N, C-alpha and C positions, 0 to 999 in steps of 0.2 A: 300520461307520457312523462318519463323521468327527465328532470332538468340536466342539461349538460354541465359538468363541473366548470367553474370559473377559474381554475388554477391549472398550472403547468406541472403535471405529475413528475416529469423528468427533472425539472428545476427543483422541485421539492425534495426529490431523492438526493440530488447533489447538495442541497442545503442541509438536509438531515445528516448526510455523510460527514459534513464538516462539524456539525454539532456533536455527533457521536464521537468523531475522531478527537475532538478537543476534550470532551468531558467523560467519555467512556459510557458503557452501558448503564452501570449503576448510578453514575453521576448525571444522567439525563432522565428526567421524569416525563411522563406522558403530558403533564401540564406544560413543561418546558417546550416540548415539541409543538404542542397546539399553539402556544404563544409565539414561538419563533417562526413557525410555518404559517401562522395566521389562519389556522383552521379551527373550526368548531369541532367538538368531540364527534358528532355524527359524520361530519365530512372527513375527519381523520380516519374513522373506522371504515367508511365507505371506500376511501382511497387506498388504505393500507392494511386494514384488518386488525393489526396490533402493533405495539412497539417492536416486538421481536421480528415481525414480518418486515417492517420498515428497516430495522437494523440489518437484516439479511440482505435487503436490496442495496443498502448503503455499502455493506462489505463487498458485494458483487461489483458495484460501481467503482469502488476504490481499487479492487483487483484488476478490473478491466482497464482502468485508466493506467495502472502501473505497467501492464503488459503492452498496452498501446504506446505508451511513452517510450519504453525500451525498444520496441519495434521501430518506431519513427526515428529514434536516435541512431539505431543500427543502420537504417537506410541512409542516414546522413553521414555518419562517421565510420561505418563498417562495424562488424561485431566487436572486435577488440577495442576500437575507439569508443564505442558506446559503453562498454564495461568500465573503461578507464574514466570516462567523463561523468558517469552516474554519481559517484561519491561526492564530487565537488558540487554537482547540481543539487543534490539533496541538502547539503549544508547551506548553500547560497539561496535556496528557495524561500524567500521571505513571505510569500503569499499563502503558505501552508498554515492550516489551523495550529499545527504543532509539528515538530520535526520527527517525533517518534512515529514508528509504523503503526497504522491503525490495526492491521492484522495481528501483529505481535502484541499490541496492547490488549486487544480483545481476547486473544488466546491466554495471555497471562492472567487476565481478570476473571475469565469464566471457565477455564479448564478444570480447576479444582472443584467447581460446582457441577461438573459434568453437563454443562449447558450445551444445547445443540449449536449455539452460535460459536462456541469454541471449536467444535468439529468443522464448522464451515470456514472459520478463519484458518485453521490448519490446512484444509483442502486448498484454499486460495494461496497459502504460502507454498504448498507443494507445486501448484501450478506456476507460481512465480519462479521457483527454483528450476523448474523444467525450462522456462524461458531463458534463464541464465545458462543452463546446460547447453541449450541449443546454440546460444551465442558462442560459448566456448568451443563447441564442435565446429561451428562455421569458421571461427578464428583458426582452429587447428587445421582444418581442411585448406585454408588459405595460406598455411605455413607461418602464421603469426605466433603460434604456440607449438611447442615441441610435441611429437607424437607419443611421448612416454607419459603424458599427463592424462588423467581420467577426468573428462569433462563433468561428470556427475559429482565427483568429489570436489572439483574446483568450484562448481556451482554452489554446493553446500557451504563451503568455506566462504565464498564471496557473499552469499546471503547472510551468513553469520556476521561477517565483517560489517556489512551494511546495516544490519539491525543494531549492532553495537554502536556504530557511528551515529545512527539516527538518535539513539538514546543519549549518547555523549553530547550531541549537538544541543540538547536541552539544558546542559549544565554550563554554568559560567566559569567553572574551574578547569575546563578541558578545552584545548585548542582543536576543535573539530576540523578546521581548515587544514591543519597539518596532518591530522589522521587521514583525511580524505586524500591528500596528496600521497601519503605513504601507501594507501591501498592501491592507488593507481600505479605508483612506481613498482609495487610488488608484481603487478601484472606484466610489466616489461621484462621481468626475469624468468618468465615461463618458457 
């Protein structure tokens, strides 16, 4: 009879997400994962199959958390309020492994290699953009945004602004707090 694993698989995926988010795919070796997750090679393979399989789970977790956070924020602040608050929250979040977006980092790192994980990162970014578009549509329906704006185009621009902001927040020569405030104030003009 097989032994029941003594680890929490869900917690290990969250931990791996943070490791991959910080160091990227190439910057994280299998030995790094085994050491950080405190798994022997056999246990690692039994739990996840491969580094790529674990990375895919970590990307999925990252994307799910992003959509869930925006949904919860919208429930609390309304759709436009959530869109306006998000830039400042990203800059202020000190508990993150890094400010840069894990999906964008993965796509930038692996798309030139035509790696399957790049396609998965892109798919998750498309899903996140759809979440933003839904919030813009809801804000438009509530009369907070003029009817002449295309929610899909607003979502693409907003996502682009957030990705740039998140990268800028990694730099010490850029005032990301001011940029976050500018992104939020731009939404007031819609």
